[in-house]
N, C-alpha and C positions, 0 to 999 in steps of 0.2 A: 798260727802256722799250722802245720799239719798236726797233729797230735803229739803229745810228748813222746818221748822215746818209747812209748808204748809200754803198757804195763806188763811186767813180767812176774814170774813167780819166784819165790825165794828159795834159797837153798834150804830145803827142809831137811828133815832127817831121813825121810824115806823115799820120797819120789819127787817128781816134778823137776823143773830146772833147778839147777843149783842156785837158783836165784834165792837169796835169803831174805825175802821180805814178806811181810804179811800185808803189805800195803798195796797191793795191786801189782807191784813189780816183782814181788817175790820176797822171800825172807832170806836172811842170810844165815840160816842155820847150818848145822853141819851136814845137811843133806845135799849132796851134789846133785845137780840135775840139769839144768837147761842144756845139756849137751847131747851130742849124738854119740856115735861109737867109734872106737878106734878102727881104723881100716888098714889092714896089712897091704892092700893094694889100692892105689888111687881110684876113687869112684869116677865114673864118667861125668863130665860136667853137664849140668842141666842147661840147655840152651835158653837164651833169653828170647822170649816170644815177641818182644816188641822193641823197636828202636829206642834207645835211652834218650831222655830229654837232653837238650843242650844245656850248657851251664847257665843256670838261671840267676839273674841278679835281683830277682824280686824277693822281698822279705817274706818270711814264712810266718804264718799266724800261730804257729804251734808253740804254746807255752811249755816250759820245762822246769826242771829243778833249778834251785839256785843256792847260793851260799857256800861259803867255805870259810877258812879262817886265815888270819894273817900268818905268813910264814917267814922263817928266817931268810935273810938275804942269800941269794944263790952263791955257791962257792965258785971260785974261779977255775978250779980244776976241771979239765975236760976229759970225758970218757969217750973212747972210740967205740962206736957201735959195731958189735960183731955180727957177722952174718950167721943166721941160724945153722946149727949143725944138723938138727933134725928137720926133716921136711914133712913129717906126718903129724897131723893134729890129733889131739887126744879126745876120745869120746868118753865122757864120764859115764859110769855104768848105772847111774840113777837119774831118771828124769820123768816128767809127767807123761811124755809120749811113750816111754818104755813101760811105765806102769800100765798104761792103757793097752799096749800091745800084749803084755803078759796076761792081762785080765780078760782079753777078748779073743781067744784063739779061733773062734768060729766066725767072727765078724767078717763079712765079705770085703770090707775096706782094709782089713788088716794087712794083707800082703803089700799093698801099695804104700800105706803109711809106714810100715816097717822098713821096707827096702829104700824108700826115697827120703824118709825123714829120720826115723829112729836109729838107723844104722850109720848116720853121718855125725861127724863131730860138731858140737855147738858149744857156745860159751856157758860158763857157770856164773850165775849172778849172786852177789852178796849185797842184799838190798835192805836188810834191817840193821838197826843199830844194836848190836849184841856184842859189846866189847869183851865179855867174859868168855865167849866161845869162838869168836871169829878166827883167832889164830889157828886153832885146831881144825876148823872147817876148811880154811884155805890150805893148810898143810895136807889135809886128806886128798885134796884135788891135785896139788902140785906133786906130791909124792907118788900118786897114782900115775901121773903122766911120766915122771922120771923113771918109774919102774918099767914102763913099756918103751922108753926111748922116744916118747911122743910129746908134743908141745900143747899144754893146756891153755885155754883162753879163759880168763877170769874178769869179771866186771865188778868194779867198786862203785856202789850206787847208794851212798848213805849221806850225801851232803845235806846240810840243813836247808829247809825251805825248798826242797827239790820240787821240780815240776810246777813251781809257782802256785802251789795249792791245787793243782789239777788232779787227774785220775791217779797219778803216781806220787801224790804228796807223801811227805814223811821225811825220814832221815834223822840224823843226829840232832839233839836238842840245841846245840850251839856249835860254833866253830871250834871252840876249845875241845869240846867232846869229840868232834869229828877228827881233829888232829890226833887225839889219843886213839881213836878207832883205826885211823890209817896206820899208826905205829904198830898196832896189833895185827892189822891185816898184813902189813909188810913182813911181820915176823914169821908168817906162815909160808912165805914164798920159797924159801930154801935156795939151793944153789943151782937148780936146774933151769932149763929154758922155760919161759912162761910169757904169754902176751897179756898185758893188763890194759883193759879198756877203762879209762879213768873218767867216771862220772858223766854218762850220757846227758846231754842238754845243759850241762853246767855252764858252758861258755856261750853257746848260741842263744840260750834262753835268758841270758843275764839282764836283758833290758827291763825285766820286771823289778829289778833291784834298784835301790838308790845308788848314787855314785860311790858313797862310802861303803855300802854293802858289797857292791861289785868289787871294789878294791880289796876288801877283806877276803872275799871269796877267791879272787884270783891269787892273792898271796897264799892262801891255804892250798889251792890246787898246785901252785909251783912247789910249795913245800912237800905236798903229797908225792909229786913226781920224784923229787930228790930222795925222800925217805925210801920209796919203793926201789929206786935204782941202787941205793946204797945197801939196802937189806938183801936184794936179789941181784947179784952181779950179772946174771944173764937174763934179767927181766927186761922186756921191751914195753915201754909205756907210751900210750897214744892218747892224745887230748881231743876233746869234742870240737868237731868242725861243722856240726849241724848236717846240712845236706844241700844239694844243688838248687833246691827250690826255696831256700831260706834267705840268708844274707848274701850280699855280693862277696866275692873272694877277698876284696880289699878290706871290707869291714870285718869279715870273719878273721882274717889274718891279724888285724889290729887287736881284736879281742884276745886271740890266742897268744899274741906276743905279751900282752899284759898278764896272762895266766902262766907264763913261763914255758910255753910250748916251743919257743925258739932256742932254748938252752939245752945243750947236750947233757947238762947235769940233771935235768928233770925229764927230758923228753926224747922219744925216738920218732915222733911225728904226730900224725892226726888220724882220726877215724871219722867216717861219715856214713849217713843213711841208716843209722841204728834204728831198728823197728820201723823203718820207712820203706818206700816202694820205688824210689827213683832208679831208673835204669843204669846199668853198670857203665856204659860208655859216657853218659853224662856225668856220673860221679867221678870217673877217672879224669875227665877234663877239668871238672871243678876242683878236685883235690890238688891237681898239679898247679892250677892257678892260685889256690890258697898257699901252697908251699912256696911258690915263686914270690908271692907278696910277703910271706912270713919272714923269709930270710933264714938266718941260722945256718948250722952245719949242712954241708951238701948231702950228708947221709940221711937226713930226715926223710921219712916216707909216709905212706898212707895205707890204711886198711879200710875196706868197704864191706858193709853188711849187705850180703846178697841173698839173704834168706827168703825174701818175699818179693823180689823186684823183677821177676821174669817177664811180667807184662807191663812194667813201668808203673808210674804213679797214676791214679785216677785223674781224669781230666777235671773233675769237679772239686779236687782237693780233699776228698774224703780220706780220713786217716784211721778211722775206727773199724777194723775188720772189713774193709771194703770188698765187695764182690769182684770176681773176675781177675784176681791176682794169681800169680803162679810162683813156684819156686824159682830162684835165680841160680847162678853158677854154684857149683859144688864148692865147699870150703877147701882152700888150698893155701899153702905158703909159697907156691910157685906160680905166679900169675903171668910171667912173660912180659909184663908191662913195666916200663921204667918208672921208678918211684912209687909203684904200687906194691907194697910188701905182702899183702894177703887179701883174699876174699874170705870172709868169715860169716858164719851164721851166728850172729850175736843174739838176735831174737829167735827163739825156737819156733819154727813154723807150726801153726796149730794152736799156739797159746794166744788167748784172746786179748785184744786191746781193751775190752770192756763192753763190747756190743754183742758178740756171739756167746758171751758168758761173763762170769765175774772176771775182772782184770787179772790176767795171769793164769786163768784156768785153761785146761786143755779141751779143745773142741774137736772131736774126731771128724765131724762133718766139714768144718773149716779146713782142717789138715788135709782131708781127702780132696777137697776142691783145689787146694793149692798144689797137690802132688800129682793128680791124675793128668 
């Protein structure tokens, strides 16, 4: 399919996305980064330059991460999803793009990169298996958002066998270790609002696993959702729906149901297009079709990664830093679209998929091309 969720950088201690991995997606160290910045006033939306593709039923060749661990059976108790109180997203003050902006005051590309990418809120990735530090690192992000009355977006990305051994391979050494990591990840969420993107590619890319491995992974994902929602009463958890160019809505919904995404005890809905390029209109139609097929509580919604989809997906299916892409709609929790909870920048624009530079590294030339 198209490339895996695209390599991100890890939450380091100093810069870069808060992606915490050293594996191409980022490391999940205490360093927050992949995000943009808090904005007191909503930034203007970046118009999508090309019509989004229609909902695609064709399979995507993009391999992704896999594996999770068996999880306890879901509890019968139902939680009502609460509408967000805050409408402003949190921009973490450390990221690779911010590092570059601060280090290159005289670069002629700086004003464009700073205003159109660095100043906008983006997700913080926790992508390396570092159980001893993950709680503190997550807490640093969520407490920062709470202090500003803004909503942080964090990405849990440490499932075993992730990306099916592709560019973003890595993750926890076993499902049992992953379950422990999730417990520690959840312990850092606190009581404030937070959006959790749970394991990009873990569901859509599960075809690379055996039937037994898939069942174990899906049980672990369902458990992860429950643990996160119990630890963070105002956390909203979204499960992997791939994107409109991958599986049919019916197939994706079936996989998601097995992973617990239809249960209010584990899930607030689905996410799509992470690190990909499919146009927003196509993703909206696809996500609604998946939600309809999924069933579950009527309050389940979807979030869409619009970070690089302004020109839609390349016709040739290229996924690795393809030329001609543009920024998509600005991140927001107010989309005006039924069942679409947010447009988010999950992938930080300018971070390489592995062709413009090392996976997860920041490429100013690529960022500038996306933003201008």
